[in-house]
C-alpha positions in Angstrom: 0.0 0.0 0.0 2.8 2.4 0.9 4.4 1.8 -2.6 1.2 2.7 -4.3 0.9 5.9 -2.4 4.5 6.9 -3.1 4.0 6.1 -6.8 0.7 8.2 -6.9 2.5 11.0 -5.1 5.3 10.9 -7.5 3.0 10.8 -10.4 1.1 13.8 -9.1 4.3 15.8 -8.5 5.5 14.9 -12.0 2.3 16.0 -13.5 2.3 19.4 -11.8 5.9 20.0 -12.7 5.6 18.7 -16.2 2.4 20.8 -16.8 4.2 24.0 -15.8 7.3 23.2 -17.9 5.1 22.1 -20.8 3.1 25.4 -20.7 6.3 27.5 -20.7 7.7 25.5 -23.6 4.4 25.9 -25.5 4.4 29.7 -25.0 8.0 29.8 -26.2 7.2 27.8 -29.3 4.2 29.9 -30.0 6.2 33.1 -29.7 8.8 31.8 -32.1 6.3 30.7 -34.6 4.6 34.1 -34.6 7.9 35.8 -35.0 8.7 33.6 -38.0 5.2 34.1 -39.5 5.5 37.9 -39.3 9.0 38.1 -40.8 9.1 40.0 -44.2 10.9 37.1 -45.9 8.2 34.6 -45.0 5.4 37.1 -46.0 7.0 37.6 -49.3 7.4 33.9 -49.9 3.8 33.3 -48.9 2.7 35.9 -51.4 4.7 34.3 -54.2 3.4 30.9 -53.5 -0.2 32.2 -53.4 0.3 33.9 -56.8 1.6 30.7 -58.3 -1.2 28.7 -56.8 -3.8 31.1 -58.3 -2.1 31.0 -61.7 -1.9 27.2 -61.6 -5.6 27.0 -60.6 -6.7 29.3 -63.4 -4.6 27.5 -66.0 -5.9 24.1 -64.9 -9.5 25.4 -65.0 -9.0 26.8 -68.5 -7.4 23.5 -69.8 -10.1 21.3 -68.2 -12.9 23.5 -69.6 -11.3 23.5 -73.1 -10.9 19.7 -73.1 -14.4 19.1 -71.8 -15.9 21.5 -74.4 -14.2 19.5 -77.2 -15.3 16.1 -76.0 -18.3 14.0 -76.2 -19.1 14.8 -72.6 -20.0 18.3 -73.7 -22.8 16.9 -75.8 -24.5 15.4 -72.7 -27.0 17.3 -70.5 -24.7 17.2 -67.6 -21.8 18.5 -69.7 -23.9 21.4 -71.0 -24.9 22.4 -67.4 -21.2 22.2 -66.2 -19.8 24.1 -69.1 -22.5 26.8 -69.1 -22.3 27.3 -65.3 -21.1 30.8 -64.4 -17.9 30.9 -62.3 -18.3 30.5 -58.6 -18.1 34.1 -57.3 -17.2 33.1 -53.8 -14.2 31.0 -55.0 -13.1 33.8 -57.3 -13.4 36.3 -54.5 -11.4 34.1 -52.1 -8.7 33.7 -54.7 -8.6 37.4 -55.2 -8.4 38.3 -51.5 -5.8 35.7 -50.6 -3.4 36.6 -53.4 -1.8 39.5 -51.4 1.4 38.8 -49.5 0.0 40.4 -46.4 -2.8 37.8 -46.1 -3.1 36.1 -42.8 -1.5 32.8 -43.2 -1.6 30.6 -40.1 0.7 28.0 -38.7 
């Protein structure tokens, strides 16, 4: 019985000390991540990557639409609906607003 109590006491002490040390380390990592995220170099890189992603998305969308328009799929009812559907304004808006380097990228 005494061994169990000592074990539980050690476990409780380890938990309390570990929780404090863990919280301090978490706060330190969080501050470092925020510092990196806000650095001009990272912001510039994020902007470049976002521009490339937007360009690739638009190029891919154009290629797929062109290929579908010139296929037998375009002759079907579903194909006509897909090809004649106006662009998704919410998606286009999101792409336009996230293409700036100062966008809020998160870790």
